[in-house]
Backbone bond lengths (Angstrom), bond angles and torsions (degrees), N, CA, C in turn:
res aa  C-N    CA-C-N  psi(-1)  N-CA   C-N-CA  omega(-1)  CA-C   N-CA-C  phi
1 M - - - 1.456 - - 1.529 108.96 -
2 T 1.320 115.84 133.41 1.456 121.33 179.31 1.518 109.80 -93.03
3 T 1.312 116.85 130.96 1.453 120.14 175.85 1.519 108.84 -100.99
4 K 1.298 115.26 140.41 1.456 121.53 -179.92 1.513 109.97 -90.24
5 S 1.307 116.16 135.61 1.462 120.45 175.06 1.518 109.10 -74.72
6 P 1.324 117.69 146.38 1.460 118.98 176.28 1.524 109.80 -65.48
7 P 1.326 117.52 148.96 1.458 119.93 178.97 1.530 110.87 -62.16
8 V 1.310 115.27 145.86 1.462 121.49 -176.26 1.523 109.79 -123.15
9 L 1.320 116.29 138.65 1.458 120.76 175.20 1.524 109.08 -65.14
10 N 1.321 116.20 139.31 1.462 122.01 -177.57 1.521 109.76 -97.90
11 P 1.345 119.21 118.44 1.466 121.00 -179.73 1.533 112.87 -61.15
12 Q 1.337 116.93 -27.22 1.473 120.05 178.34 1.531 110.47 -64.44
13 F 1.336 116.72 -35.40 1.465 121.24 176.88 1.524 109.28 -57.95
14 S 1.325 116.41 -46.94 1.470 120.81 -176.88 1.525 112.63 -66.28
15 K 1.313 117.37 -26.51 1.469 119.88 175.85 1.531 111.17 -71.13
16 I 1.322 116.30 -38.75 1.467 120.62 -179.54 1.523 111.07 -81.66
17 Y 1.337 116.22 -38.15 1.465 122.62 -177.72 1.533 109.00 -125.24
18 P 1.330 118.75 79.95 1.469 120.18 -176.43 1.534 114.63 -72.85
19 G 1.334 117.10 -8.84 1.458 119.98 -177.73 1.517 110.60 85.87
20 P 1.286 119.12 177.61 1.462 127.70 -7.31 1.533 111.24 -67.69
21 F 1.346 115.07 175.04 1.458 121.44 -174.75 1.521 110.42 -122.52
22 R 1.315 115.54 153.72 1.470 122.28 175.38 1.520 107.95 -147.60
23 Y 1.313 116.83 163.92 1.467 120.12 172.37 1.516 108.81 -127.82
24 S 1.335 115.50 155.67 1.459 120.99 179.11 1.530 109.12 -154.02
25 P 1.350 117.25 157.92 1.457 120.26 178.53 1.531 110.52 -64.90
26 G 1.323 115.58 149.36 1.455 120.31 178.47 1.515 111.00 -160.33
27 S 1.327 115.49 -161.79 1.461 122.40 179.55 1.517 108.55 -156.30
28 D 1.324 116.18 148.95 1.466 119.87 175.76 1.534 110.65 -114.13
29 W 1.281 118.49 29.35 1.466 127.65 179.24 1.518 112.61 86.55
30 V 1.336 118.91 -24.74 1.460 122.23 179.86 1.522 110.08 -119.70
31 D 1.320 115.39 -55.42 1.461 121.59 -177.16 1.518 110.56 -99.04
32 S 1.316 114.60 154.71 1.455 119.30 166.65 1.520 106.83 -78.78
33 T 1.325 116.79 151.78 1.463 121.22 -175.65 1.521 111.04 -139.70
34 F 1.306 114.42 164.84 1.454 122.41 159.63 1.516 104.33 -117.96
35 D 1.312 116.73 120.58 1.454 123.16 -174.26 1.522 110.75 -102.46
36 V 1.330 115.71 131.88 1.462 121.81 176.90 1.527 107.53 -97.63
37 Y 1.331 115.96 128.97 1.464 122.33 -177.97 1.517 110.50 -123.96
38 C 1.308 114.89 151.99 1.457 121.88 167.08 1.525 105.75 -87.21
39 I 1.313 117.86 118.24 1.462 121.70 -175.16 1.528 111.80 -65.83
40 S 1.326 117.82 -42.79 1.469 119.98 -174.33 1.526 112.97 -66.73
41 T 1.328 117.83 -31.04 1.467 120.50 -179.73 1.521 112.35 -106.08
42 E 1.333 116.89 -9.37 1.459 123.55 -176.73 1.521 112.16 59.27
43 Q 1.340 116.69 29.04 1.457 121.34 -179.90 1.516 111.40 -98.68
44 H 1.321 115.17 141.12 1.454 123.35 174.37 1.525 108.87 -67.57
45 V 1.333 117.16 133.84 1.461 121.79 177.53 1.528 109.85 -102.47
46 L 1.323 116.68 -55.18 1.464 121.62 178.27 1.515 109.43 -163.42
47 S 1.330 115.53 172.46 1.460 121.43 178.89 1.517 110.24 -133.91
48 T 1.326 115.90 152.87 1.457 121.55 166.11 1.523 105.87 -107.63
49 F 1.321 117.24 140.79 1.456 122.58 -171.12 1.528 110.04 -114.00
50 Y 1.336 115.21 146.60 1.462 118.78 176.38 1.521 110.56 -159.80
51 W 1.333 114.11 156.36 1.459 121.57 168.49 1.524 109.04 -110.15
52 D 1.328 115.28 -49.66 1.461 118.62 -176.00 1.524 113.89 -130.52
53 E 1.316 118.38 3.69 1.462 121.34 -179.48 1.524 110.62 -111.84
54 R 1.313 115.07 58.74 1.462 120.80 -175.43 1.533 112.44 -57.89
55 E 1.336 117.24 -43.78 1.466 120.57 -176.66 1.523 110.92 -63.47
56 R 1.335 117.33 -42.39 1.461 120.65 179.01 1.524 110.49 -63.55
57 A 1.335 116.94 -46.04 1.468 120.82 -179.14 1.529 111.06 -63.04
58 E 1.327 117.31 -39.88 1.459 119.74 179.13 1.533 110.79 -68.81
59 L 1.327 117.22 -38.53 1.466 120.59 177.11 1.527 110.35 -60.23
60 V 1.328 117.41 -44.92 1.461 120.95 178.98 1.527 110.11 -62.99
61 A 1.328 118.14 -45.76 1.465 121.10 178.97 1.526 110.97 -60.82
62 Y 1.319 116.77 -42.25 1.461 121.18 178.96 1.533 111.16 -60.28
63 V 1.338 116.93 -49.35 1.470 120.23 -177.03 1.528 110.62 -68.20
64 L 1.328 118.54 -40.12 1.466 119.89 178.03 1.527 110.27 -63.18
65 T 1.318 117.39 -39.23 1.460 121.29 176.87 1.525 110.30 -63.66
66 C 1.331 116.96 -45.27 1.476 120.82 177.77 1.523 111.13 -61.70
67 A 1.330 117.46 -40.12 1.467 120.34 -179.94 1.520 110.63 -63.74
68 L 1.338 117.43 -42.70 1.465 120.44 177.76 1.524 110.79 -65.05
69 E 1.324 116.70 -42.43 1.472 120.70 177.72 1.527 110.84 -61.87
70 F 1.314 116.20 -43.55 1.456 121.71 -178.32 1.529 110.94 -58.55
71 C 1.331 117.17 -40.28 1.467 121.60 -176.56 1.519 114.15 -85.27
72 H 1.322 117.41 -12.41 1.468 119.70 -174.96 1.516 113.81 -117.91
73 S 1.316 116.68 -1.33 1.464 118.55 -179.72 1.524 108.47 -157.28
74 D 1.293 115.33 -173.71 1.457 120.24 176.95 1.524 112.39 -90.49
75 C 1.318 116.89 8.12 1.462 121.88 -177.49 1.529 110.26 -66.80
76 K 1.292 116.41 125.52 1.462 121.68 -179.88 1.533 109.45 -129.39
77 D 1.321 117.44 43.16 1.461 121.91 -173.58 1.525 114.02 -89.92
78 L 1.306 119.12 33.53 1.451 122.30 -179.25 1.528 110.20 -75.46
79 D 1.317 116.43 125.38 1.461 122.45 174.74 1.533 106.93 -78.10
80 L 1.326 117.78 117.23 1.461 121.09 -174.77 1.528 113.20 -65.38
81 Q 1.315 118.15 -29.76 1.472 120.58 175.70 1.527 110.23 -65.39
82 E 1.329 116.17 -42.63 1.467 120.52 177.83 1.528 110.09 -65.07
83 W 1.330 116.55 -41.07 1.460 120.68 178.59 1.522 110.48 -61.09
84 K 1.336 117.90 -44.08 1.466 120.85 179.26 1.524 110.86 -63.09
85 A 1.328 117.49 -40.96 1.469 121.02 177.78 1.531 110.79 -62.95
86 F 1.329 115.84 -41.24 1.458 121.02 178.13 1.528 110.59 -63.33
87 R 1.326 116.80 -45.88 1.469 120.95 -177.49 1.533 111.91 -67.29
88 Q 1.332 117.39 -25.44 1.465 118.67 174.57 1.529 110.29 -68.78
89 L 1.321 116.96 -38.49 1.468 120.95 178.38 1.531 111.67 -78.02
90 Y 1.324 116.16 -39.31 1.470 122.91 -173.43 1.530 109.30 -133.38
91 P 1.333 117.93 79.65 1.462 119.75 -173.42 1.527 115.16 -72.27
92 G 1.312 118.70 -13.68 1.462 121.06 -179.00 1.518 111.13 83.66
93 P 1.314 118.13 -179.54 1.464 126.69 -3.88 1.531 111.04 -65.57
94 Y 1.324 114.43 164.46 1.458 121.96 -174.42 1.520 110.28 -104.67
95 Y 1.324 115.77 149.11 1.462 121.91 179.17 1.526 108.69 -157.77
96 S 1.311 116.58 166.22 1.460 120.25 176.97 1.517 109.69 -123.98
97 T 1.317 115.88 150.58 1.460 122.65 178.09 1.525 109.13 -131.52
98 S 1.322 115.72 151.07 1.463 121.70 176.23 1.525 108.51 -92.69
99 E 1.322 115.42 133.86 1.462 121.01 178.30 1.523 108.45 -141.93
100 D 1.327 115.39 170.68 1.456 120.38 175.76 1.520 107.64 -116.85
101 S 1.321 116.48 129.60 1.459 122.93 -179.00 1.522 108.82 -113.86
102 S 1.313 116.76 134.05 1.467 119.40 179.64 1.528 111.81 -64.26
103 G 1.316 117.48 -29.60 1.455 120.48 -178.56 1.523 114.75 -88.69
104 Y 1.324 117.08 -29.56 1.467 121.16 -173.61 1.521 113.90 -116.16
105 G 1.325 118.36 -12.34 1.456 120.81 -174.43 1.516 109.18 83.41
106 P 1.340 118.12 -149.76 1.466 120.12 179.56 1.529 110.83 -64.23
107 I 1.332 115.63 132.46 1.462 120.90 179.43 1.525 109.16 -132.06
108 E 1.323 115.42 159.18 1.461 123.62 171.67 1.529 106.41 -114.28
109 V 1.311 116.33 118.73 1.460 122.11 -177.43 1.522 109.05 -95.92
110 I 1.328 116.31 131.34 1.459 122.08 176.74 1.525 107.70 -96.65
111 N 1.331 115.65 121.88 1.461 122.44 -172.30 1.522 111.66 -122.87
112 S 1.332 113.59 161.21 1.456 122.45 167.93 1.522 105.78 -117.92
113 Q 1.313 116.56 129.51 1.458 121.19 -170.67 1.524 113.79 -52.96
114 S 1.299 118.84 -41.34 1.459 120.16 -174.08 1.535 113.45 -107.26
115 A 1.312 117.60 18.46 1.468 120.51 178.73 1.525 110.28 -95.44
116 E 1.328 115.41 155.97 1.459 120.92 179.79 1.525 112.94 -75.23
117 R 1.318 116.80 -21.76 1.462 120.08 -177.46 1.514 110.28 -142.51
118 S 1.329 115.36 163.04 1.464 119.62 179.93 1.522 110.49 -75.13
119 L 1.334 116.02 161.07 1.460 121.00 177.07 1.528 109.38 -73.34
120 T 1.325 115.58 -53.46 1.461 121.94 -179.93 1.520 107.63 -170.02
121 F 1.324 116.49 -175.59 1.451 120.02 174.56 1.520 109.39 -138.91
122 C 1.313 115.73 160.15 1.462 122.49 179.33 1.523 108.01 -118.81
123 Y 1.317 115.81 143.47 1.456 120.02 175.01 1.517 108.89 -136.05
124 D 1.318 116.10 168.50 1.464 121.32 -174.25 1.529 110.81 -78.58
125 R 1.323 116.24 66.76 1.463 122.07 -176.23 1.528 112.69 -70.04
126 C 1.310 118.45 -40.38 1.463 121.36 -173.64 1.529 113.19 -109.20
127 F 1.313 117.51 -30.14 1.467 120.52 179.31 1.518 109.33 -158.18
128 T 1.318 116.19 151.64 1.459 122.16 178.99 1.524 109.32 -63.56
129 G 1.318 115.61 132.14 1.457 121.02 -178.96 1.515 114.04 93.61
130 K 1.330 116.98 -3.66 1.466 120.19 -177.88 1.530 111.63 -59.89
131 A 1.325 117.11 -45.66 1.470 120.48 -176.26 1.520 111.36 -61.05
132 K 1.317 117.70 -42.03 1.469 121.33 -179.82 1.527 112.08 -71.03
133 L 1.313 117.60 -19.61 1.466 121.97 174.71 1.528 110.54 -83.45
134 V 1.328 116.79 -47.32 1.464 122.07 -171.91 1.528 112.84 -73.49
135 A 1.320 118.31 -51.05 1.468 120.81 -171.74 1.531 113.40 -57.48
136 P 1.342 119.54 -52.12 1.478 117.70 179.79 1.527 113.20 -63.59
137 H 1.323 116.82 -31.86 1.467 120.13 178.41 1.531 110.30 -67.38
138 V 1.320 116.56 -42.79 1.466 120.62 178.06 1.528 110.01 -63.85
139 V 1.321 117.20 -40.66 1.469 120.66 176.71 1.528 110.03 -58.86
140 A 1.320 117.46 -46.91 1.467 121.22 178.89 1.524 111.28 -62.07
141 A 1.323 116.80 -40.84 1.470 120.66 178.71 1.527 110.82 -63.76
142 L 1.332 117.53 -41.82 1.469 120.93 177.71 1.531 111.00 -62.86
143 E 1.316 116.41 -43.37 1.471 119.72 179.88 1.527 110.91 -64.15
144 Q 1.328 117.37 -40.17 1.469 119.83 178.64 1.524 110.80 -66.34
145 L 1.313 116.71 -40.35 1.460 120.16 178.03 1.532 109.87 -63.16
146 A 1.326 116.47 -46.43 1.473 120.31 -179.45 1.528 111.18 -59.61
147 T 1.315 117.06 -43.12 1.463 121.75 179.10 1.525 111.11 -62.96
148 S 1.311 116.21 -39.58 1.462 121.01 -177.69 1.527 112.81 -71.85
149 V 1.327 116.42 -40.14 1.454 121.27 -174.27 1.529 111.35 -77.61
150 E 1.321 116.09 -35.28 1.483 118.35 -172.13 1.476 114.20 -102.97
């Protein structure tokens, strides 16, 4: 039987995206999005996508932003009601998978093991290798947040 190692925060992520983080509404030319940015570098980190599920996409962006903040600073501003709503949709544990998308090319999908759908996906929007850097780091941040809160 193979045992999986717990996800680990990547120090390279923190060099490129030192934080703090914020999210804001956006668009990727087709879908509406909530985009997570590193404020200090003004770099895009990832997006949540939606057509008609704005509240779900914003909830995911909010929690992913809180998870990154939690792991990169002393910020502990997580709204517990929002966290409970998120955990009902995405109870965890969290993991990422590599897939190929006809619209985006290679992507890293962020998943919750017992959820019906993925949280979001990352693609190489700003530089080659970005998705493989961001997705596992976000997974590790979510797991650390979940461990801390519960």
